[in-house]
All heavy atoms as TSV, in Angstrom:
chain	resi	resn	atom	element	x	y	z
A	1	MET	N	N	61.774	14.796	66.929
A	1	MET	CA	C	62.228	15.098	68.249
A	1	MET	C	C	63.424	16.060	68.186
A	1	MET	O	O	63.489	16.990	68.979
A	1	MET	CB	C	62.610	13.785	68.925
A	1	MET	CG	C	62.498	13.737	70.387
A	1	MET	SD	S	60.937	14.355	70.969
A	1	MET	CE	C	60.925	13.611	72.508
A	2	ARG	N	N	64.301	15.783	67.267
A	2	ARG	CA	C	65.483	16.634	67.117
A	2	ARG	C	C	65.066	18.060	66.753
A	2	ARG	O	O	65.597	19.026	67.300
A	2	ARG	CB	C	66.411	16.057	66.060
A	2	ARG	CG	C	67.725	16.804	65.954
A	2	ARG	CD	C	68.655	16.150	64.986
A	2	ARG	NE	N	68.870	14.760	65.422
A	2	ARG	CZ	C	69.494	13.853	64.717
A	2	ARG	NH1	N	69.959	14.154	63.525
A	2	ARG	NH2	N	69.651	12.630	65.157
A	3	SER	N	N	64.112	18.182	65.858
A	3	SER	CA	C	63.637	19.515	65.455
A	3	SER	C	C	63.033	20.255	66.635
A	3	SER	O	O	63.260	21.449	66.817
A	3	SER	CB	C	62.608	19.395	64.346
A	3	SER	OG	O	63.191	18.850	63.198
A	4	TYR	N	N	62.264	19.523	67.424
A	4	TYR	CA	C	61.664	20.124	68.618
A	4	TYR	C	C	62.758	20.627	69.562
A	4	TYR	O	O	62.692	21.741	70.072
A	4	TYR	CB	C	60.763	19.110	69.329
A	4	TYR	CG	C	60.251	19.591	70.661
A	4	TYR	CD1	C	59.209	20.497	70.729
A	4	TYR	CD2	C	60.818	19.134	71.851
A	4	TYR	CE1	C	58.740	20.945	71.953
A	4	TYR	CE2	C	60.361	19.580	73.075
A	4	TYR	CZ	C	59.326	20.484	73.120
A	4	TYR	OH	O	58.869	20.938	74.328
A	5	MET	N	N	63.773	19.809	69.801
A	5	MET	CA	C	64.855	20.188	70.711
A	5	MET	C	C	65.689	21.339	70.159
A	5	MET	O	O	66.289	22.083	70.925
A	5	MET	CB	C	65.743	18.987	71.026
A	5	MET	CG	C	65.022	17.894	71.802
A	5	MET	SD	S	64.188	18.480	73.289
A	5	MET	CE	C	65.573	18.928	74.312
A	6	ASN	N	N	65.695	21.507	68.852
A	6	ASN	CA	C	66.443	22.612	68.246
A	6	ASN	C	C	65.697	23.947	68.339
A	6	ASN	O	O	66.284	24.991	68.081
A	6	ASN	CB	C	66.784	22.310	66.789
A	6	ASN	CG	C	67.876	21.265	66.671
A	6	ASN	OD1	O	68.704	21.102	67.560
A	6	ASN	ND2	N	67.861	20.548	65.562
A	7	LEU	N	N	64.426	23.904	68.697
A	7	LEU	CA	C	63.663	25.144	68.857
A	7	LEU	C	C	64.156	25.904	70.080
A	7	LEU	O	O	64.662	25.319	71.045
A	7	LEU	CB	C	62.174	24.829	69.035
A	7	LEU	CG	C	61.443	24.248	67.838
A	7	LEU	CD1	C	60.039	23.831	68.249
A	7	LEU	CD2	C	61.394	25.244	66.695
A	8	ASP	N	N	63.941	27.198	70.038
A	8	ASP	CA	C	64.266	28.041	71.183
A	8	ASP	C	C	63.430	27.594	72.387
A	8	ASP	O	O	62.270	27.180	72.235
A	8	ASP	CB	C	63.960	29.507	70.815
A	8	ASP	CG	C	64.314	30.461	71.928
A	8	ASP	OD1	O	65.516	30.535	72.263
A	8	ASP	OD2	O	63.384	31.102	72.456
A	9	ARG	N	N	63.971	27.687	73.574
A	9	ARG	CA	C	63.283	27.222	74.785
A	9	ARG	C	C	61.920	27.904	74.961
A	9	ARG	O	O	60.930	27.260	75.305
A	9	ARG	CB	C	64.168	27.461	76.002
A	9	ARG	CG	C	63.528	27.003	77.291
A	9	ARG	CD	C	64.397	27.356	78.487
A	9	ARG	NE	N	63.685	27.077	79.703
A	9	ARG	CZ	C	64.002	26.120	80.544
A	9	ARG	NH1	N	65.042	25.354	80.299
A	9	ARG	NH2	N	63.301	25.944	81.627
A	10	ASP	N	N	61.855	29.188	74.714
A	10	ASP	CA	C	60.588	29.915	74.848
A	10	ASP	C	C	59.544	29.374	73.874
A	10	ASP	O	O	58.364	29.227	74.223
A	10	ASP	CB	C	60.796	31.416	74.617
A	10	ASP	CG	C	61.634	32.070	75.714
A	10	ASP	OD1	O	61.634	31.535	76.845
A	10	ASP	OD2	O	62.264	33.100	75.437
A	11	ILE	N	N	59.945	29.077	72.676
A	11	ILE	CA	C	59.024	28.539	71.669
A	11	ILE	C	C	58.552	27.152	72.097
A	11	ILE	O	O	57.367	26.824	71.973
A	11	ILE	CB	C	59.686	28.505	70.280
A	11	ILE	CG1	C	59.934	29.936	69.805
A	11	ILE	CG2	C	58.826	27.735	69.281
A	11	ILE	CD1	C	60.713	30.037	68.518
A	12	ARG	N	N	59.455	26.335	72.620
A	12	ARG	CA	C	59.061	24.996	73.096
A	12	ARG	C	C	58.034	25.105	74.214
A	12	ARG	O	O	57.062	24.352	74.252
A	12	ARG	CB	C	60.289	24.218	73.576
A	12	ARG	CG	C	61.179	23.748	72.463
A	12	ARG	CD	C	62.189	22.712	72.929
A	12	ARG	NE	N	62.854	23.037	74.189
A	12	ARG	CZ	C	64.141	23.334	74.318
A	12	ARG	NH1	N	64.931	23.327	73.263
A	12	ARG	NH2	N	64.655	23.602	75.497
A	13	GLU	N	N	58.228	26.048	75.123
A	13	GLU	CA	C	57.286	26.214	76.230
A	13	GLU	C	C	55.911	26.645	75.734
A	13	GLU	O	O	54.889	26.149	76.199
A	13	GLU	CB	C	57.847	27.218	77.239
A	13	GLU	CG	C	59.006	26.665	78.039
A	13	GLU	CD	C	59.606	27.696	78.990
A	13	GLU	OE1	O	59.072	28.827	79.092
A	13	GLU	OE2	O	60.620	27.352	79.628
A	14	VAL	N	N	55.899	27.565	74.781
A	14	VAL	CA	C	54.622	28.005	74.205
A	14	VAL	C	C	53.941	26.837	73.498
A	14	VAL	O	O	52.734	26.612	73.657
A	14	VAL	CB	C	54.830	29.195	73.239
A	14	VAL	CG1	C	53.562	29.486	72.450
A	14	VAL	CG2	C	55.291	30.420	73.996
A	15	LEU	N	N	54.703	26.094	72.734
A	15	LEU	CA	C	54.164	24.941	72.022
A	15	LEU	C	C	53.580	23.927	72.992
A	15	LEU	O	O	52.466	23.431	72.797
A	15	LEU	CB	C	55.254	24.300	71.151
A	15	LEU	CG	C	54.857	23.083	70.349
A	15	LEU	CD1	C	53.734	23.419	69.378
A	15	LEU	CD2	C	56.059	22.524	69.601
A	16	MET	N	N	54.297	23.634	74.063
A	16	MET	CA	C	53.800	22.674	75.050
A	16	MET	C	C	52.531	23.182	75.727
A	16	MET	O	O	51.588	22.423	75.955
A	16	MET	CB	C	54.879	22.374	76.101
A	16	MET	CG	C	55.996	21.491	75.580
A	16	MET	SD	S	55.423	19.931	74.850
A	16	MET	CE	C	54.747	19.122	76.272
A	17	SER	N	N	52.485	24.477	76.024
A	17	SER	CA	C	51.279	25.054	76.629
A	17	SER	C	C	50.075	24.909	75.712
A	17	SER	O	O	48.976	24.568	76.147
A	17	SER	CB	C	51.503	26.528	76.954
A	17	SER	OG	O	52.481	26.671	77.940
A	18	GLU	N	N	50.303	25.168	74.433
A	18	GLU	CA	C	49.213	25.036	73.460
A	18	GLU	C	C	48.737	23.591	73.353
A	18	GLU	O	O	47.534	23.321	73.321
A	18	GLU	CB	C	49.655	25.547	72.082
A	18	GLU	CG	C	49.899	27.030	72.016
A	18	GLU	CD	C	48.638	27.846	72.242
A	18	GLU	OE1	O	47.555	27.438	71.764
A	18	GLU	OE2	O	48.742	28.901	72.896
A	19	LEU	N	N	49.661	22.670	73.308
A	19	LEU	CA	C	49.294	21.249	73.214
A	19	LEU	C	C	48.561	20.791	74.470
A	19	LEU	O	O	47.580	20.039	74.383
A	19	LEU	CB	C	50.537	20.389	72.969
A	19	LEU	CG	C	51.166	20.535	71.585
A	19	LEU	CD1	C	52.489	19.790	71.523
A	19	LEU	CD2	C	50.212	20.043	70.519
A	20	GLU	N	N	49.011	21.224	75.636
A	20	GLU	CA	C	48.327	20.868	76.877
A	20	GLU	C	C	46.907	21.424	76.892
A	20	GLU	O	O	45.980	20.758	77.352
A	20	GLU	CB	C	49.119	21.381	78.075
A	20	GLU	CG	C	50.378	20.585	78.337
A	20	GLU	CD	C	51.252	21.206	79.420
A	20	GLU	OE1	O	50.935	22.305	79.925
A	20	GLU	OE2	O	52.284	20.577	79.743
A	21	ALA	N	N	46.736	22.638	76.398
A	21	ALA	CA	C	45.404	23.237	76.364
A	21	ALA	C	C	44.469	22.446	75.453
A	21	ALA	O	O	43.287	22.285	75.743
A	21	ALA	CB	C	45.497	24.688	75.895
A	22	ILE	N	N	45.015	21.924	74.371
A	22	ILE	CA	C	44.201	21.158	73.426
A	22	ILE	C	C	43.828	19.792	74.002
A	22	ILE	O	O	42.693	19.344	73.881
A	22	ILE	CB	C	44.944	20.987	72.082
A	22	ILE	CG1	C	45.070	22.333	71.383
A	22	ILE	CG2	C	44.235	19.962	71.182
A	22	ILE	CD1	C	45.994	22.323	70.180
A	23	PHE	N	N	44.780	19.150	74.646
A	23	PHE	CA	C	44.578	17.763	75.064
A	23	PHE	C	C	44.326	17.574	76.555
A	23	PHE	O	O	44.325	16.445	77.031
A	23	PHE	CB	C	45.795	16.920	74.665
A	23	PHE	CG	C	45.936	16.791	73.185
A	23	PHE	CD1	C	46.908	17.502	72.508
A	23	PHE	CD2	C	45.076	15.982	72.457
A	23	PHE	CE1	C	47.043	17.394	71.136
A	23	PHE	CE2	C	45.196	15.874	71.083
A	23	PHE	CZ	C	46.180	16.584	70.420
A	24	LYS	N	N	44.077	18.624	77.302
A	24	LYS	CA	C	43.884	18.474	78.735
A	24	LYS	C	C	42.595	17.687	79.008
A	24	LYS	O	O	41.638	17.742	78.234
A	24	LYS	CB	C	43.872	19.822	79.436
A	24	LYS	CG	C	42.695	20.709	79.115
A	24	LYS	CD	C	42.815	22.038	79.825
A	24	LYS	CE	C	41.648	22.930	79.440
A	24	LYS	NZ	N	41.747	24.223	80.055
A	25	PRO	N	N	42.538	16.964	80.129
A	25	PRO	CA	C	41.384	16.119	80.454
A	25	PRO	C	C	40.066	16.863	80.535
A	25	PRO	O	O	39.030	16.291	80.273
A	25	PRO	CB	C	41.756	15.531	81.815
A	25	PRO	CG	C	43.226	15.602	81.870
A	25	PRO	CD	C	43.614	16.808	81.065
A	26	ALA	N	N	40.072	18.132	80.873
A	26	ALA	CA	C	38.816	18.878	80.992
A	26	ALA	C	C	38.014	18.830	79.696
A	26	ALA	O	O	36.794	18.758	79.718
A	26	ALA	CB	C	39.089	20.315	81.397
A	27	ASN	N	N	38.697	18.848	78.541
A	27	ASN	CA	C	37.980	18.750	77.268
A	27	ASN	C	C	37.260	17.419	77.166
A	27	ASN	O	O	36.109	17.351	76.739
A	27	ASN	CB	C	38.953	18.901	76.097
A	27	ASN	CG	C	39.469	20.314	75.949
A	27	ASN	OD1	O	38.907	21.240	76.516
A	27	ASN	ND2	N	40.526	20.475	75.206
A	28	ASN	N	N	37.909	16.330	77.543
A	28	ASN	CA	C	37.294	15.009	77.486
A	28	ASN	C	C	36.138	14.900	78.471
A	28	ASN	O	O	35.128	14.284	78.186
A	28	ASN	CB	C	38.334	13.926	77.776
A	28	ASN	CG	C	39.385	13.841	76.693
A	28	ASN	OD1	O	39.132	14.222	75.552
A	28	ASN	ND2	N	40.556	13.374	77.044
A	29	GLU	N	N	36.301	15.502	79.662
A	29	GLU	CA	C	35.237	15.459	80.651
A	29	GLU	C	C	34.014	16.211	80.156
A	29	GLU	O	O	32.890	15.784	80.368
A	29	GLU	CB	C	35.734	16.048	81.966
A	29	GLU	CG	C	36.783	15.180	82.645
A	29	GLU	CD	C	37.422	15.863	83.839
A	29	GLU	OE1	O	36.968	16.958	84.218
A	29	GLU	OE2	O	38.389	15.303	84.372
A	30	THR	N	N	34.220	17.326	79.473
A	30	THR	CA	C	33.105	18.094	78.934
A	30	THR	C	C	32.356	17.284	77.898
A	30	THR	O	O	31.127	17.231	77.909
A	30	THR	CB	C	33.614	19.410	78.300
A	30	THR	OG1	O	34.306	20.149	79.299
A	30	THR	CG2	C	32.486	20.228	77.742
A	31	VAL	N	N	33.075	16.609	77.024
A	31	VAL	CA	C	32.437	15.775	76.003
A	31	VAL	C	C	31.656	14.657	76.660
A	31	VAL	O	O	30.523	14.369	76.282
A	31	VAL	CB	C	33.497	15.218	75.028
A	31	VAL	CG1	C	32.885	14.170	74.113
A	31	VAL	CG2	C	34.093	16.347	74.210
A	32	ALA	N	N	32.229	14.022	77.676
A	32	ALA	CA	C	31.535	12.939	78.374
A	32	ALA	C	C	30.266	13.458	79.031
A	32	ALA	O	O	29.226	12.805	78.983
A	32	ALA	CB	C	32.454	12.298	79.407
A	33	THR	N	N	30.332	14.638	79.640
A	33	THR	CA	C	29.158	15.219	80.289
A	33	THR	C	C	28.065	15.498	79.271
A	33	THR	O	O	26.897	15.200	79.510
A	33	THR	CB	C	29.541	16.521	81.027
A	33	THR	OG1	O	30.560	16.225	81.989
A	33	THR	CG2	C	28.358	17.127	81.723
A	34	VAL	N	N	28.425	16.043	78.133
A	34	VAL	CA	C	27.451	16.325	77.078
A	34	VAL	C	C	26.823	15.027	76.593
A	34	VAL	O	O	25.609	14.938	76.431
A	34	VAL	CB	C	28.109	17.102	75.911
A	34	VAL	CG1	C	27.187	17.177	74.716
A	34	VAL	CG2	C	28.518	18.494	76.369
A	35	ASP	N	N	27.640	13.990	76.368
A	35	ASP	CA	C	27.113	12.700	75.930
A	35	ASP	C	C	26.152	12.121	76.960
A	35	ASP	O	O	25.102	11.580	76.605
A	35	ASP	CB	C	28.256	11.707	75.677
A	35	ASP	CG	C	29.028	12.025	74.406
A	35	ASP	OD1	O	28.527	12.819	73.585
A	35	ASP	OD2	O	30.132	11.467	74.250
A	36	GLU	N	N	26.484	12.243	78.243
A	36	GLU	CA	C	25.606	11.743	79.299
A	36	GLU	C	C	24.292	12.513	79.312
A	36	GLU	O	O	23.221	11.919	79.494
A	36	GLU	CB	C	26.304	11.854	80.652
A	36	GLU	CG	C	27.462	10.881	80.817
A	36	GLU	CD	C	28.309	11.172	82.043
A	36	GLU	OE1	O	27.974	12.093	82.812
A	36	GLU	OE2	O	29.319	10.467	82.217
A	37	GLU	N	N	24.354	13.814	79.111
A	37	GLU	CA	C	23.138	14.622	79.076
A	37	GLU	C	C	22.259	14.220	77.902
A	37	GLU	O	O	21.035	14.116	78.044
A	37	GLU	CB	C	23.491	16.107	78.987
A	37	GLU	CG	C	24.104	16.676	80.249
A	37	GLU	CD	C	24.586	18.106	80.086
A	37	GLU	OE1	O	24.426	18.682	78.986
A	37	GLU	OE2	O	25.133	18.644	81.058
A	38	ILE	N	N	22.859	13.985	76.758
A	38	ILE	CA	C	22.095	13.573	75.581
A	38	ILE	C	C	21.451	12.216	75.828
A	38	ILE	O	O	20.267	12.012	75.517
A	38	ILE	CB	C	22.992	13.546	74.322
A	38	ILE	CG1	C	23.377	14.969	73.929
A	38	ILE	CG2	C	22.305	12.815	73.168
A	38	ILE	CD1	C	24.414	15.054	72.834
A	39	GLU	N	N	22.206	11.279	76.393
A	39	GLU	CA	C	21.664	9.954	76.683
A	39	GLU	C	C	20.497	10.047	77.664
A	39	GLU	O	O	19.492	9.355	77.510
A	39	GLU	CB	C	22.751	9.028	77.233
A	39	GLU	CG	C	23.790	8.626	76.212
A	39	GLU	CD	C	23.213	7.874	75.022
A	39	GLU	OE1	O	22.268	7.077	75.187
A	39	GLU	OE2	O	23.706	8.096	73.901
A	40	ALA	N	N	20.615	10.906	78.673
A	40	ALA	CA	C	19.536	11.079	79.648
A	40	ALA	C	C	18.293	11.656	78.977
A	40	ALA	O	O	17.170	11.215	79.248
A	40	ALA	CB	C	19.998	11.977	80.790
A	41	GLU	N	N	18.493	12.644	78.093
A	41	GLU	CA	C	17.356	13.225	77.375
A	41	GLU	C	C	16.688	12.195	76.470
A	41	GLU	O	O	15.455	12.140	76.382
A	41	GLU	CB	C	17.813	14.425	76.544
A	41	GLU	CG	C	18.113	15.652	77.372
A	41	GLU	CD	C	18.489	16.848	76.512
A	41	GLU	OE1	O	17.796	17.107	75.509
A	41	GLU	OE2	O	19.486	17.496	76.857
A	42	LEU	N	N	17.492	11.384	75.803
A	42	LEU	CA	C	16.937	10.347	74.933
A	42	LEU	C	C	16.128	9.333	75.739
A	42	LEU	O	O	15.042	8.911	75.317
A	42	LEU	CB	C	18.050	9.637	74.160
A	42	LEU	CG	C	18.680	10.426	73.021
A	42	LEU	CD1	C	19.901	9.695	72.484
A	42	LEU	CD2	C	17.675	10.650	71.916
A	43	ALA	N	N	16.647	8.936	76.899
A	43	ALA	CA	C	15.937	7.982	77.746
A	43	ALA	C	C	14.611	8.578	78.212
A	43	ALA	O	O	13.573	7.894	78.204
A	43	ALA	CB	C	16.804	7.590	78.939
A	44	ASN	N	N	14.620	9.852	78.586
A	44	ASN	CA	C	13.403	10.518	79.029
A	44	ASN	C	C	12.389	10.609	77.887
A	44	ASN	O	O	11.198	10.335	78.069
A	44	ASN	CB	C	13.742	11.911	79.556
A	44	ASN	CG	C	12.544	12.607	80.150
A	44	ASN	OD1	O	11.665	11.978	80.722
A	44	ASN	ND2	N	12.520	13.918	80.026
A	45	TYR	N	N	12.863	10.963	76.712
A	45	TYR	CA	C	11.982	11.065	75.547
A	45	TYR	C	C	11.380	9.706	75.210
A	45	TYR	O	O	10.192	9.596	74.905
A	45	TYR	CB	C	12.763	11.634	74.358
A	45	TYR	CG	C	11.929	11.856	73.122
A	45	TYR	CD1	C	10.854	12.738	73.140
A	45	TYR	CD2	C	12.213	11.191	71.942
A	45	TYR	CE1	C	10.081	12.948	72.008
A	45	TYR	CE2	C	11.446	11.392	70.807
A	45	TYR	CZ	C	10.385	12.268	70.844
A	45	TYR	OH	O	9.629	12.454	69.722
A	46	ARG	N	N	12.198	8.653	75.305
A	46	ARG	CA	C	11.703	7.301	75.037
A	46	ARG	C	C	10.588	6.925	76.022
A	46	ARG	O	O	9.558	6.373	75.629
A	46	ARG	CB	C	12.851	6.301	75.125
A	46	ARG	CG	C	12.430	4.875	74.849
A	46	ARG	CD	C	13.599	3.900	75.026
A	46	ARG	NE	N	13.174	2.559	74.761
A	46	ARG	CZ	C	13.193	1.987	73.568
A	46	ARG	NH1	N	13.625	2.656	72.525
A	46	ARG	NH2	N	12.774	0.754	73.414
A	47	GLN	N	N	10.793	7.264	77.304
A	47	GLN	CA	C	9.767	6.972	78.305
A	47	GLN	C	C	8.477	7.722	77.998
A	47	GLN	O	O	7.372	7.173	78.132
A	47	GLN	CB	C	10.266	7.344	79.697
A	47	GLN	CG	C	11.330	6.411	80.229
A	47	GLN	CD	C	11.880	6.860	81.567
A	47	GLN	OE1	O	11.701	8.012	81.976
A	47	GLN	NE2	N	12.562	5.962	82.248
A	48	GLN	N	N	8.607	8.968	77.570
A	48	GLN	CA	C	7.421	9.754	77.224
A	48	GLN	C	C	6.678	9.129	76.048
A	48	GLN	O	O	5.442	9.022	76.060
A	48	GLN	CB	C	7.812	11.187	76.899
A	48	GLN	CG	C	8.286	11.977	78.091
A	48	GLN	CD	C	8.786	13.359	77.698
A	48	GLN	OE1	O	8.799	13.727	76.530
A	48	GLN	NE2	N	9.213	14.123	78.684
A	49	LEU	N	N	7.428	8.713	75.036
A	49	LEU	CA	C	6.797	8.096	73.870
A	49	LEU	C	C	6.122	6.783	74.236
A	49	LEU	O	O	5.006	6.495	73.768
A	49	LEU	CB	C	7.834	7.856	72.766
A	49	LEU	CG	C	8.364	9.091	72.056
A	49	LEU	CD1	C	9.495	8.711	71.113
A	49	LEU	CD2	C	7.255	9.794	71.306
A	50	GLU	N	N	6.772	5.981	75.074
A	50	GLU	CA	C	6.182	4.713	75.493
A	50	GLU	C	C	4.915	4.947	76.308
A	50	GLU	O	O	3.916	4.251	76.123
A	50	GLU	CB	C	7.195	3.894	76.286
A	50	GLU	CG	C	8.313	3.328	75.423
A	50	GLU	CD	C	9.427	2.665	76.222
A	50	GLU	OE1	O	9.472	2.815	77.465
A	50	GLU	OE2	O	10.265	1.997	75.589
A	51	ALA	N	N	4.939	5.934	77.190
A	51	ALA	CA	C	3.755	6.254	77.990
A	51	ALA	C	C	2.617	6.738	77.097
A	51	ALA	O	O	1.459	6.361	77.296
A	51	ALA	CB	C	4.098	7.315	79.038
A	52	GLU	N	N	2.966	7.557	76.108
A	52	GLU	CA	C	1.959	8.040	75.172
A	52	GLU	C	C	1.348	6.886	74.388
A	52	GLU	O	O	0.131	6.812	74.206
A	52	GLU	CB	C	2.595	9.051	74.221
A	52	GLU	CG	C	1.611	9.696	73.265
A	52	GLU	CD	C	2.311	10.700	72.366
A	52	GLU	OE1	O	3.056	11.548	72.883
A	52	GLU	OE2	O	2.083	10.643	71.145
A	53	LYS	N	N	2.172	5.974	73.950
A	53	LYS	CA	C	1.689	4.822	73.191
A	53	LYS	C	C	0.774	3.955	74.053
A	53	LYS	O	O	-0.275	3.509	73.603
A	53	LYS	CB	C	2.873	4.006	72.680
A	53	LYS	CG	C	2.487	2.907	71.726
A	53	LYS	CD	C	3.728	2.246	71.142
A	53	LYS	CE	C	3.342	1.195	70.133
A	53	LYS	NZ	N	4.520	0.567	69.525
A	54	LYS	N	N	1.173	3.722	75.299
A	54	LYS	CA	C	0.329	2.945	76.207
A	54	LYS	C	C	-0.994	3.641	76.434
A	54	LYS	O	O	-2.045	2.997	76.493
A	54	LYS	CB	C	1.042	2.731	77.544
A	54	LYS	CG	C	2.167	1.741	77.482
A	54	LYS	CD	C	2.864	1.619	78.826
A	54	LYS	CE	C	4.074	0.713	78.729
A	54	LYS	NZ	N	4.833	0.671	79.995
A	55	GLY	N	N	-0.941	4.972	76.564
A	55	GLY	CA	C	-2.168	5.738	76.752
A	55	GLY	C	C	-3.090	5.613	75.555
A	55	GLY	O	O	-4.304	5.493	75.700
A	56	GLN	N	N	-2.548	5.617	74.362
A	56	GLN	CA	C	-3.354	5.467	73.149
A	56	GLN	C	C	-3.969	4.075	73.086
A	56	GLN	O	O	-5.126	3.921	72.710
A	56	GLN	CB	C	-2.495	5.731	71.913
A	56	GLN	CG	C	-2.117	7.173	71.738
A	56	GLN	CD	C	-1.132	7.390	70.602
A	56	GLN	OE1	O	-0.551	6.445	70.084
A	56	GLN	NE2	N	-0.916	8.640	70.247
A	57	ILE	N	N	-3.207	3.072	73.470
A	57	ILE	CA	C	-3.716	1.699	73.453
A	57	ILE	C	C	-4.841	1.556	74.470
A	57	ILE	O	O	-5.892	0.990	74.165
A	57	ILE	CB	C	-2.581	0.688	73.733
A	57	ILE	CG1	C	-1.617	0.664	72.552
A	57	ILE	CG2	C	-3.131	-0.703	74.016
A	57	ILE	CD1	C	-0.341	-0.128	72.804
A	58	LEU	N	N	-4.631	2.107	75.686
A	58	LEU	CA	C	-5.675	2.039	76.706
A	58	LEU	C	C	-6.923	2.779	76.261
A	58	LEU	O	O	-8.037	2.303	76.464
A	58	LEU	CB	C	-5.160	2.613	78.032
A	58	LEU	CG	C	-4.134	1.769	78.771
A	58	LEU	CD1	C	-3.624	2.525	79.998
A	58	LEU	CD2	C	-4.709	0.434	79.176
A	59	SER	N	N	-6.747	3.919	75.635
A	59	SER	CA	C	-7.883	4.696	75.150
A	59	SER	C	C	-8.656	3.917	74.091
A	59	SER	O	O	-9.887	3.882	74.104
A	59	SER	CB	C	-7.385	6.020	74.580
A	59	SER	OG	O	-8.444	6.756	74.035
A	60	THR	N	N	-7.949	3.257	73.195
A	60	THR	CA	C	-8.584	2.457	72.146
A	60	THR	C	C	-9.353	1.284	72.752
A	60	THR	O	O	-10.487	0.994	72.350
A	60	THR	CB	C	-7.523	1.941	71.151
A	60	THR	OG1	O	-6.859	3.063	70.585
A	60	THR	CG2	C	-8.158	1.126	70.041
A	61	LEU	N	N	-8.753	0.620	73.742
A	61	LEU	CA	C	-9.426	-0.497	74.397
A	61	LEU	C	C	-10.681	-0.036	75.119
A	61	LEU	O	O	-11.720	-0.716	75.085
A	61	LEU	CB	C	-8.474	-1.189	75.377
A	61	LEU	CG	C	-7.332	-1.993	74.753
A	61	LEU	CD1	C	-6.390	-2.492	75.844
A	61	LEU	CD2	C	-7.869	-3.158	73.946
A	62	GLN	N	N	-10.602	1.117	75.776
A	62	GLN	CA	C	-11.775	1.649	76.462
A	62	GLN	C	C	-12.880	1.985	75.471
A	62	GLN	O	O	-14.060	1.718	75.720
A	62	GLN	CB	C	-11.396	2.887	77.286
A	62	GLN	CG	C	-10.573	2.560	78.510
A	62	GLN	CD	C	-10.075	3.810	79.217
A	62	GLN	OE1	O	-10.104	4.905	78.674
A	62	GLN	NE2	N	-9.597	3.634	80.447
A	63	ASP	N	N	-12.517	2.549	74.334
A	63	ASP	CA	C	-13.504	2.866	73.295
A	63	ASP	C	C	-14.166	1.597	72.785
A	63	ASP	O	O	-15.388	1.553	72.575
A	63	ASP	CB	C	-12.844	3.614	72.127
A	63	ASP	CG	C	-12.449	5.040	72.485
A	63	ASP	OD1	O	-12.903	5.556	73.539
A	63	ASP	OD2	O	-11.665	5.637	71.713
A	64	GLN	N	N	-13.375	0.552	72.579
A	64	GLN	CA	C	-13.929	-0.718	72.102
A	64	GLN	C	C	-14.884	-1.320	73.122
A	64	GLN	O	O	-15.942	-1.836	72.763
A	64	GLN	CB	C	-12.804	-1.704	71.789
A	64	GLN	CG	C	-12.030	-1.370	70.550
A	64	GLN	CD	C	-10.846	-2.324	70.324
A	64	GLN	OE1	O	-10.496	-3.112	71.170
A	64	GLN	NE2	N	-10.219	-2.198	69.164
A	65	LYS	N	N	-14.548	-1.261	74.416
A	65	LYS	CA	C	-15.428	-1.786	75.451
A	65	LYS	C	C	-16.745	-1.031	75.503
A	65	LYS	O	O	-17.802	-1.613	75.654
A	65	LYS	CB	C	-14.738	-1.734	76.819
A	65	LYS	CG	C	-13.717	-2.808	77.021
A	65	LYS	CD	C	-13.156	-2.763	78.435
A	65	LYS	CE	C	-12.108	-3.836	78.642
A	65	LYS	NZ	N	-11.543	-3.804	79.993
A	66	GLN	N	N	-16.646	0.296	75.349
A	66	GLN	CA	C	-17.864	1.101	75.381
A	66	GLN	C	C	-18.754	0.754	74.190
A	66	GLN	O	O	-19.979	0.696	74.313
A	66	GLN	CB	C	-17.525	2.594	75.361
A	66	GLN	CG	C	-16.999	3.091	76.686
A	66	GLN	CD	C	-16.637	4.566	76.649
A	66	GLN	OE1	O	-16.683	5.197	75.605
A	66	GLN	NE2	N	-16.286	5.116	77.803
A	67	LYS	N	N	-18.173	0.498	73.040
A	67	LYS	CA	C	-18.951	0.126	71.861
A	67	LYS	C	C	-19.608	-1.219	72.060
A	67	LYS	O	O	-20.747	-1.436	71.673
A	67	LYS	CB	C	-18.070	0.096	70.616
A	67	LYS	CG	C	-17.673	1.456	70.107
A	67	LYS	CD	C	-16.795	1.372	68.886
A	67	LYS	CE	C	-16.353	2.755	68.440
A	67	LYS	NZ	N	-15.423	2.704	67.283
A	68	GLU	N	N	-18.871	-2.148	72.692
A	68	GLU	CA	C	-19.419	-3.474	72.943
A	68	GLU	C	C	-20.569	-3.411	73.949
A	68	GLU	O	O	-21.551	-4.132	73.809
A	68	GLU	CB	C	-18.323	-4.404	73.472
A	68	GLU	CG	C	-17.295	-4.791	72.429
A	68	GLU	CD	C	-16.133	-5.591	73.019
A	68	GLU	OE1	O	-16.133	-5.873	74.229
A	68	GLU	OE2	O	-15.207	-5.918	72.262
A	69	LEU	N	N	-20.436	-2.552	74.948
A	69	LEU	CA	C	-21.463	-2.426	75.980
A	69	LEU	C	C	-22.618	-1.546	75.504
A	69	LEU	O	O	-23.745	-1.729	75.968
A	69	LEU	CB	C	-20.872	-1.849	77.256
A	69	LEU	CG	C	-19.834	-2.704	77.963
A	69	LEU	CD1	C	-19.228	-1.929	79.144
A	69	LEU	CD2	C	-20.451	-3.992	78.458
A	70	GLY	N	N	-22.332	-0.626	74.607
A	70	GLY	CA	C	-23.283	0.382	74.174
A	70	GLY	C	C	-24.291	-0.102	73.261
A	70	GLY	O	O	-25.397	-0.354	73.266
């Protein structure tokens, strides 16, 4: 703290501006938005895979019924 206070006022202001730019909330909000987008894409992909799997199971069951009836 003492070293910081011993810096020239202009240097302290520049340093504070740089630190604020690094740690401002907008950076955290961007990361949260990206994480939410990834989670949404994963959920959508999971639904697609589950639907595909159900479709394969239904197709297999239909094939088995046709063989039994055929």
